[in-house]
C-alpha positions in Angstrom: -21.7 104.1 -137.5 -24.1 103.4 -134.7 -25.7 106.2 -132.7 -23.6 105.4 -129.7 -20.4 105.4 -131.7 -21.4 108.7 -133.4 -22.0 110.2 -130.0 -18.7 109.0 -128.7 -16.8 110.4 -131.8 -18.6 113.7 -131.5 -17.6 114.2 -127.8 -14.1 112.8 -127.9 -10.8 114.0 -129.4 -9.0 111.5 -131.6 -6.2 111.3 -129.0 -8.6 110.6 -126.2 -10.4 108.0 -128.3 -7.2 106.2 -129.2 -6.0 106.2 -125.5 -9.3 104.6 -124.6 -9.0 102.0 -127.4 -5.4 101.2 -126.5 -6.2 100.9 -122.8 -9.1 98.5 -123.6 -7.3 96.4 -126.2 -4.0 96.2 -124.3 -5.8 95.9 -120.9 -3.6 98.7 -119.4 -5.8 101.3 -117.5 -2.8 103.5 -116.8 -1.8 103.8 -120.5 -1.2 107.4 -121.6 -1.1 109.2 -125.0 2.6 108.7 -125.1 2.7 105.0 -124.3 4.4 103.0 -127.0 2.4 100.2 -128.5 5.3 97.8 -128.6 6.5 98.6 -125.0 2.9 98.1 -123.8 2.9 94.5 -125.2 1.2 95.2 -128.5 1.4 92.6 -131.3 -0.3 92.1 -134.7 -3.5 90.8 -133.2 -3.9 93.8 -130.9 -3.0 96.2 -133.8 -5.9 94.7 -135.8 -8.2 95.1 -132.8 -7.3 98.8 -132.6 -7.9 99.4 -136.2 -11.2 97.5 -136.1 -12.4 99.7 -133.2 -11.3 102.8 -135.1 -13.4 101.6 -138.1 -16.4 101.1 -135.8 -16.2 104.6 -134.4 -14.9 106.6 -137.3 -16.3 104.6 -140.2 -12.8 104.8 -141.8 -10.7 101.8 -142.9 -7.5 102.7 -141.1 -4.6 100.4 -142.2 -3.1 98.3 -139.5 0.4 99.4 -140.7 -0.3 102.8 -139.3 -0.4 101.3 -135.7 3.1 99.9 -136.3 4.4 103.1 -138.0 2.9 105.5 -135.4 3.0 103.4 -132.2 1.7 105.9 -129.6 -1.9 107.1 -129.4 -0.7 110.7 -129.8 1.3 109.9 -133.0 -1.5 107.8 -134.5 -4.1 110.4 -133.7 -2.2 113.0 -135.8 -2.1 110.7 -138.8 -5.8 109.7 -138.4 -6.9 113.3 -138.1 -4.9 114.3 -141.1 -6.0 111.4 -143.3 -9.5 110.6 -142.0 -10.7 113.7 -140.3 -11.0 114.3 -136.6 -13.0 112.2 -134.2 
């Protein structure tokens, strides 16, 4: 994990981190923690981009299937926190 990524993880909750990642990847600045990945136009490519960004920040290999199973930043954050620790 880079110093910048570590600093970001230390000062951001997992939900906030995921909202930021979803907004960036899906190019939707108004996206919220309850915005559904599918309804926001997400597909397999964007799901891989989301998990790649999570890996950069958290250093954890989060399976892309979790994005599909837990399609909102809020739901995904709960699973990421439980399985990989908090951001």
